[in-house]
C-alpha positions as a Markdown table, in Angstrom:
| # | Residue | x | y | z |
|---|---|---|---|---|
| 1 | Met | 0.2 | 25.4 | -0.9 |
| 2 | Gly | -2.2 | 25.0 | -3.8 |
| 3 | Val | -3.9 | 21.9 | -2.5 |
| 4 | Val | -7.1 | 22.9 | -0.9 |
| 5 | Ser | -9.5 | 20.2 | -1.9 |
| 6 | Met | -9.7 | 16.9 | -0.1 |
| 7 | Val | -8.1 | 14.8 | -2.8 |
| 8 | Asn | -8.1 | 11.0 | -2.3 |
| 9 | Val | -4.8 | 9.2 | -2.9 |
| 10 | Thr | -3.9 | 5.6 | -2.9 |
| 11 | Val | -0.3 | 4.6 | -2.2 |
| 12 | Ser | 0.9 | 1.2 | -3.1 |
| 13 | Gly | 4.2 | -0.6 | -3.4 |
| 14 | His | 6.1 | -3.7 | -2.3 |
| 15 | Pro | 7.4 | -3.9 | 1.3 |
| 16 | Gly | 10.3 | -1.5 | 1.7 |
| 17 | Ser | 9.3 | 0.8 | -1.1 |
| 18 | Gly | 8.5 | 3.7 | 1.3 |
| 19 | Thr | 4.7 | 3.7 | 1.2 |
| 20 | Ser | 4.2 | 4.1 | 5.0 |
| 21 | Thr | 6.8 | 7.0 | 5.0 |
| 22 | Leu | 5.0 | 8.7 | 2.2 |
| 23 | Val | 1.6 | 8.3 | 3.8 |
| 24 | Arg | 3.0 | 9.7 | 7.1 |
| 25 | Gly | 4.3 | 12.7 | 5.2 |
| 26 | Leu | 1.0 | 13.4 | 3.4 |
| 27 | Val | -0.9 | 13.1 | 6.6 |
| 28 | Glu | 1.5 | 15.5 | 8.4 |
| 29 | Arg | 1.6 | 18.0 | 5.4 |
| 30 | Phe | -2.1 | 18.2 | 4.9 |
| 31 | Gly | -3.7 | 17.0 | 8.1 |
| 32 | Trp | -5.4 | 14.2 | 6.2 |
| 33 | Ser | -6.8 | 11.0 | 7.5 |
| 34 | Ser | -5.3 | 7.7 | 6.4 |
| 35 | Leu | -6.3 | 4.0 | 6.1 |
| 36 | Asn | -3.7 | 1.3 | 6.1 |
| 37 | Gly | -4.6 | -2.2 | 4.7 |
| 38 | Gly | -2.3 | -3.7 | 7.4 |
| 39 | Asp | -4.4 | -2.0 | 10.1 |
| 40 | Val | -7.6 | -3.6 | 8.7 |
| 41 | Phe | -5.8 | -7.0 | 8.9 |
| 42 | Arg | -4.8 | -6.3 | 12.6 |
| 43 | Glu | -8.3 | -5.1 | 13.5 |
| 44 | Glu | -9.8 | -8.2 | 12.1 |
| 45 | Ala | -7.3 | -10.5 | 13.9 |
| 46 | Lys | -8.1 | -8.8 | 17.2 |
| 47 | Arg | -11.9 | -9.0 | 16.5 |
| 48 | Arg | -11.5 | -12.8 | 16.0 |
| 49 | Gly | -9.3 | -13.1 | 19.1 |
| 50 | Met | -6.3 | -14.3 | 17.1 |
| 51 | Thr | -2.7 | -13.4 | 17.1 |
| 52 | Leu | -1.4 | -11.9 | 13.8 |
| 53 | Gly | 0.5 | -15.1 | 13.1 |
| 54 | Glu | -2.6 | -17.2 | 13.6 |
| 55 | Phe | -4.7 | -14.9 | 11.5 |
| 56 | Gly | -2.1 | -14.8 | 8.7 |
| 57 | Glu | -2.2 | -18.6 | 8.6 |
| 58 | Leu | -6.0 | -18.5 | 8.4 |
| 59 | Cys | -5.9 | -16.1 | 5.5 |
| 60 | Lys | -3.3 | -18.2 | 3.7 |
| 61 | Asn | -5.4 | -21.4 | 4.2 |
| 62 | Glu | -8.8 | -20.0 | 3.7 |
| 63 | Leu | -8.9 | -17.6 | 0.7 |
| 64 | Glu | -12.4 | -16.5 | 1.6 |
| 65 | Val | -11.1 | -14.8 | 4.7 |
| 66 | Asp | -8.5 | -13.0 | 2.6 |
| 67 | Arg | -11.2 | -12.0 | 0.2 |
| 68 | Ser | -13.4 | -10.7 | 3.0 |
| 69 | Leu | -10.6 | -8.5 | 4.3 |
| 70 | Asp | -10.2 | -6.9 | 0.8 |
| 71 | Glu | -13.9 | -6.4 | 0.7 |
| 72 | Leu | -13.8 | -4.6 | 4.0 |
| 73 | Leu | -11.0 | -2.4 | 2.7 |
| 74 | Arg | -12.9 | -1.6 | -0.5 |
| 75 | Glu | -16.0 | -0.6 | 1.6 |
| 76 | Arg | -13.9 | 1.7 | 3.8 |
| 77 | Met | -12.5 | 3.4 | 0.7 |
| 78 | Gln | -15.9 | 4.6 | -0.3 |
| 79 | Gly | -18.5 | 6.9 | 1.2 |
| 80 | Pro | -18.4 | 10.1 | 3.3 |
| 81 | Asp | -16.1 | 8.6 | 6.0 |
| 82 | Ala | -13.4 | 7.4 | 3.5 |
| 83 | Ala | -9.8 | 8.3 | 4.4 |
| 84 | Asn | -8.0 | 10.8 | 2.3 |
| 85 | Val | -5.0 | 8.5 | 1.8 |
| 86 | Val | -5.3 | 4.7 | 1.5 |
| 87 | Glu | -2.2 | 2.5 | 1.7 |
| 88 | Ser | -2.2 | -1.1 | 0.7 |
| 89 | Arg | -0.6 | -3.1 | -2.1 |
| 90 | Leu | -4.0 | -3.4 | -3.8 |
| 91 | Ala | -5.4 | 0.0 | -2.9 |
| 92 | Gly | -4.7 | 1.4 | -6.4 |
| 93 | Trp | -6.4 | -1.6 | -8.0 |
| 94 | Trp | -9.4 | -1.2 | -5.8 |
| 95 | Ala | -9.7 | 2.5 | -6.5 |
| 96 | Tyr | -9.3 | 1.8 | -10.2 |
| 97 | Arg | -12.0 | -1.0 | -10.2 |
| 98 | Leu | -14.3 | 1.2 | -8.1 |
| 99 | His | -13.8 | 4.1 | -10.5 |
| 100 | Leu | -12.8 | 6.4 | -7.6 |
| 101 | Pro | -11.6 | 9.8 | -8.9 |
| 102 | Cys | -8.2 | 9.9 | -7.1 |
| 103 | Leu | -4.5 | 9.7 | -7.7 |
| 104 | Arg | -3.2 | 6.2 | -7.6 |
| 105 | Ile | 0.5 | 6.1 | -6.8 |
| 106 | Trp | 2.8 | 3.0 | -7.2 |
| 107 | Leu | 6.2 | 3.4 | -5.6 |
| 108 | Asp | 8.6 | 1.3 | -7.7 |
| 109 | Val | 11.9 | 0.5 | -6.0 |
| 110 | Ser | 14.5 | -2.1 | -7.0 |
| 111 | Asp | 14.6 | -5.4 | -5.1 |
| 112 | Glu | 18.1 | -4.6 | -3.8 |
| 113 | Glu | 17.1 | -1.1 | -2.4 |
| 114 | Arg | 14.0 | -2.5 | -0.8 |
| 115 | Ala | 16.0 | -5.2 | 0.8 |
| 116 | Arg | 18.5 | -2.6 | 2.1 |
| 117 | Arg | 15.7 | -0.5 | 3.6 |
| 118 | Val | 14.0 | -3.5 | 5.2 |
| 119 | Ala | 17.4 | -4.7 | 6.6 |
| 120 | Glu | 18.1 | -1.3 | 8.1 |
| 121 | Arg | 14.6 | -1.0 | 9.6 |
| 122 | Glu | 14.5 | -4.5 | 11.0 |
| 123 | Gly | 18.1 | -5.2 | 11.8 |
| 124 | Leu | 18.6 | -7.9 | 9.3 |
| 125 | Glu | 21.4 | -8.8 | 6.9 |
| 126 | Val | 20.6 | -7.4 | 3.4 |
| 127 | Glu | 20.7 | -10.9 | 1.8 |
| 128 | Ala | 18.2 | -12.3 | 4.3 |
| 129 | Ala | 15.9 | -9.3 | 3.7 |
| 130 | Leu | 16.3 | -9.8 | -0.1 |
| 131 | Glu | 15.3 | -13.4 | 0.2 |
| 132 | Ala | 12.4 | -12.7 | 2.5 |
| 133 | Asn | 11.1 | -10.0 | 0.2 |
| 134 | Arg | 11.3 | -12.3 | -2.8 |
| 135 | Leu | 9.5 | -15.1 | -1.1 |
| 136 | Arg | 6.8 | -12.8 | 0.2 |
| 137 | Ala | 6.3 | -11.2 | -3.3 |
| 138 | Ala | 6.1 | -14.7 | -4.9 |
| 139 | Val | 3.5 | -16.0 | -2.3 |
| 140 | Asp | 1.5 | -12.8 | -2.4 |
| 141 | Gly | 1.7 | -12.5 | -6.2 |
| 142 | Glu | 0.3 | -16.1 | -6.5 |
| 143 | Arg | -2.5 | -15.3 | -4.1 |
| 144 | Phe | -3.4 | -12.0 | -5.8 |
| 145 | Ser | -3.4 | -13.8 | -9.2 |
| 146 | Leu | -5.6 | -16.6 | -7.9 |
| 147 | Leu | -8.0 | -14.4 | -6.0 |
| 148 | Tyr | -8.3 | -11.4 | -8.4 |
| 149 | Asp | -6.4 | -12.2 | -11.6 |
| 150 | Leu | -4.1 | -9.2 | -11.0 |
| 151 | Thr | -0.5 | -8.4 | -10.4 |
| 152 | Pro | 0.0 | -5.5 | -7.9 |
| 153 | Glu | 2.9 | -3.9 | -9.8 |
| 154 | Asp | 1.1 | -4.0 | -13.2 |
| 155 | Pro | 0.9 | -0.2 | -14.1 |
| 156 | Glu | -2.6 | -0.4 | -15.5 |
| 157 | Pro | -4.5 | 0.9 | -12.5 |
| 158 | Tyr | -2.0 | 3.6 | -11.4 |
| 159 | Thr | -2.2 | 7.2 | -12.5 |
| 160 | His | 1.5 | 7.6 | -11.6 |
| 161 | Val | 4.3 | 5.0 | -11.2 |
| 162 | Leu | 7.2 | 6.7 | -9.4 |
| 163 | Asp | 10.7 | 5.1 | -9.6 |
| 164 | Ala | 11.7 | 5.8 | -6.0 |
| 165 | Thr | 14.9 | 3.7 | -6.0 |
| 166 | Ser | 17.3 | 6.6 | -5.7 |
| 167 | Leu | 14.9 | 9.1 | -4.0 |
| 168 | Asn | 14.8 | 9.9 | -0.3 |
| 169 | Ala | 11.6 | 10.4 | 1.6 |
| 170 | Thr | 11.5 | 14.2 | 1.2 |
| 171 | Gln | 12.0 | 13.9 | -2.6 |
| 172 | Ile | 9.2 | 11.4 | -2.9 |
| 173 | Leu | 6.9 | 13.5 | -0.8 |
| 174 | Asp | 7.7 | 16.6 | -2.8 |
| 175 | His | 7.1 | 14.8 | -6.0 |
| 176 | Val | 3.7 | 13.5 | -4.9 |
| 177 | Val | 2.7 | 16.9 | -3.5 |
| 178 | Gly | 3.5 | 18.3 | -6.9 |
| 179 | Leu | 1.2 | 15.7 | -8.5 |
| 180 | Leu | -1.6 | 16.6 | -6.1 |
| 181 | Glu | -1.2 | 20.3 | -6.9 |
| 182 | Glu | -1.4 | 19.6 | -10.6 |
| 183 | Ala | -4.6 | 17.6 | -10.0 |
| 184 | Ala | -6.2 | 20.2 | -7.8 |
């Protein structure tokens, strides 16, 4: 392959859009390291001796805790030990605001397709997954607006917005690999 440099990539998208699958594919394809915003959340919950549910409630009720998690993610995105691929709904925004020279990918997938994927993955009815996704997007959107005056899916920070609604995992990976090769 033509990708020889250690290109930094952020992968963002709403739950069910395929971000984790894409990151896994990039890590396997190139042997890269990755950082997942959810992992940062889990590590901090463990450090505080809290369950994920307890820590989630704390973040919801104390915005400074949420802000400190995002600051930790931003710190880990910079410097010599930064991961090659960073996955989080706000990773593209952070890379943009930090002026990191990397590809910033947003995977755009219809609400219905995301619900279908989540339902399949978690054994739910599609309607239940659709409602849960919408509620989560509304709550998170309000929080991101309040904390940072941004909307995750706003295309401004992304170098590429990929409509992945009708693409499978291999097609998405191949498309992003092509973008990386163009950038190399």
